[in-house]
C-alpha positions in Angstrom: -0.3 -0.4 -0.2 1.4 3.2 -0.8 -0.5 6.5 -0.1 0.6 9.9 -2.1 0.3 13.9 -1.8 2.4 16.5 -3.7 3.6 19.8 -3.0 4.6 22.0 -5.0 7.1 25.6 -4.5 8.1 28.5 -6.3 9.6 31.4 -5.4 11.6 32.7 -2.9 10.7 31.6 0.7 8.9 34.7 2.2 7.2 36.1 -0.5 6.5 32.4 -2.5 4.2 30.1 -2.9 3.1 26.7 -2.8 -0.1 23.9 -3.0 -0.4 21.1 -1.6 -2.5 17.7 -3.1 -3.8 14.9 -1.8 -3.1 11.8 -4.1 -7.4 10.9 -3.6 -8.4 14.4 -5.0 -10.1 14.3 -1.7 -8.2 18.3 -0.7 -6.1 20.4 -2.2 -5.1 23.9 -1.2 -2.3 27.0 -0.9 1.0 27.5 1.5 3.3 30.0 2.1 5.8 31.6 4.7 3.0 33.4 6.5 0.4 30.3 6.1 3.1 28.4 8.0 4.4 31.6 10.7 2.7 34.0 10.7 -1.5 33.0 10.9 -2.3 33.5 7.2 -4.8 32.2 5.1 -3.9 28.6 4.0 -2.6 25.2 4.7 0.9 24.5 6.5 3.0 20.9 6.8 2.3 21.1 10.2 -1.5 21.0 10.3 -1.2 18.6 7.8 0.5 16.9 10.0 -2.4 16.8 12.5 -4.4 15.6 10.6 -3.0 12.6 9.8 -2.3 12.0 13.4 -5.7 12.9 14.7 -7.1 10.7 12.4 -4.7 7.7 13.0 -5.6 8.3 16.6 -9.4 8.1 16.3 -9.6 5.2 14.6 -7.3 2.7 16.5 -8.2 3.6 19.8 -11.6 2.9 17.6 -10.0 -0.2 16.7 -9.2 -1.1 20.4 -11.9 -0.1 21.5 -13.8 -2.6 19.8 -10.8 -5.0 20.1 -11.7 -5.0 24.7 -15.7 -5.1 23.1 -17.0 -1.6 23.7 -17.8 -0.6 20.4 -17.5 3.5 20.1 -20.5 5.7 20.2 -17.6 8.6 18.9 -14.2 9.1 19.4 -12.7 12.8 17.7 -10.2 13.6 18.6 -7.5 17.0 18.4 -3.7 17.0 18.1 -2.2 20.3 18.5 1.1 20.9 16.7 4.0 23.0 18.4 6.5 24.4 16.5 8.6 26.5 17.8 12.1 28.6 17.2 15.2 27.3 18.6 19.0 28.9 17.4 18.3 25.7 15.3 15.6 27.1 13.6 12.4 25.9 13.3 11.1 22.0 15.0 8.4 21.1 15.8 8.8 20.9 20.1 5.2 19.3 19.8 2.0 17.4 19.9 -1.2 17.5 22.6 -3.6 14.8 21.5 -7.1 15.6 23.2 -9.0 13.4 22.4 -13.3 12.6 23.8 -14.7 9.7 23.0 -18.3 8.3 23.6 -17.9 4.7 25.0 -20.9 2.5 26.4 -19.9 0.5 29.3 -16.1 0.9 30.2 -14.9 2.1 32.5 -12.6 6.2 33.2 -9.4 3.2 34.2 -10.0 0.9 31.4 -9.8 4.6 28.6 -7.6 5.3 30.0 -5.0 2.5 29.4 -6.6 2.0 25.7 -5.6 5.7 24.6 -2.1 5.8 26.2 -1.4 2.2 25.1 -3.1 3.9 21.3 -0.4 7.3 22.1 2.0 5.4 21.3 1.0 2.6 18.8 -0.7 3.9 16.4 1.0 4.1 12.9 1.0 8.1 12.9 2.7 8.1 16.8 5.0 5.8 15.9 6.3 7.6 12.8 6.7 10.8 14.9 8.4 9.1 17.8 11.3 11.1 18.1 8.2 13.7 19.1 7.0 14.9 22.6 3.6 13.5 23.0 1.0 14.7 25.7 -2.4 12.4 25.6 -5.9 13.9 27.8 -8.4 11.6 26.5 -11.3 11.7 28.6 -14.9 9.9 27.8 -18.2 13.1 27.3 
């Protein structure tokens, strides 16, 4: 299985423009210095990384709950990717995962254990293991 995405960049760092496109065609959007570092309208690599991580985590936690005998009504996750600047330049300093789930018949302790295991076990989390991750998981 291979998944693809494309990015095109034209021009200088601060005045140039880019475009990212998913291979599936489900998303295409502009990015620039402004969208990445100054909060301008458009996407950026860190936001896309956060979307991938939130999607992977929610699906993986849903599966972990299913295997434990509890089908989730919903699992909603927000991934906050922290881009920080140091003397060495910009880096992804941490990722905070905030998940809320509606799951009948599971204790808060069992849910917390499954969520913590998923934080380190989902595919995207494993790929990003060099980045510190924090988890705030709760049942609704």
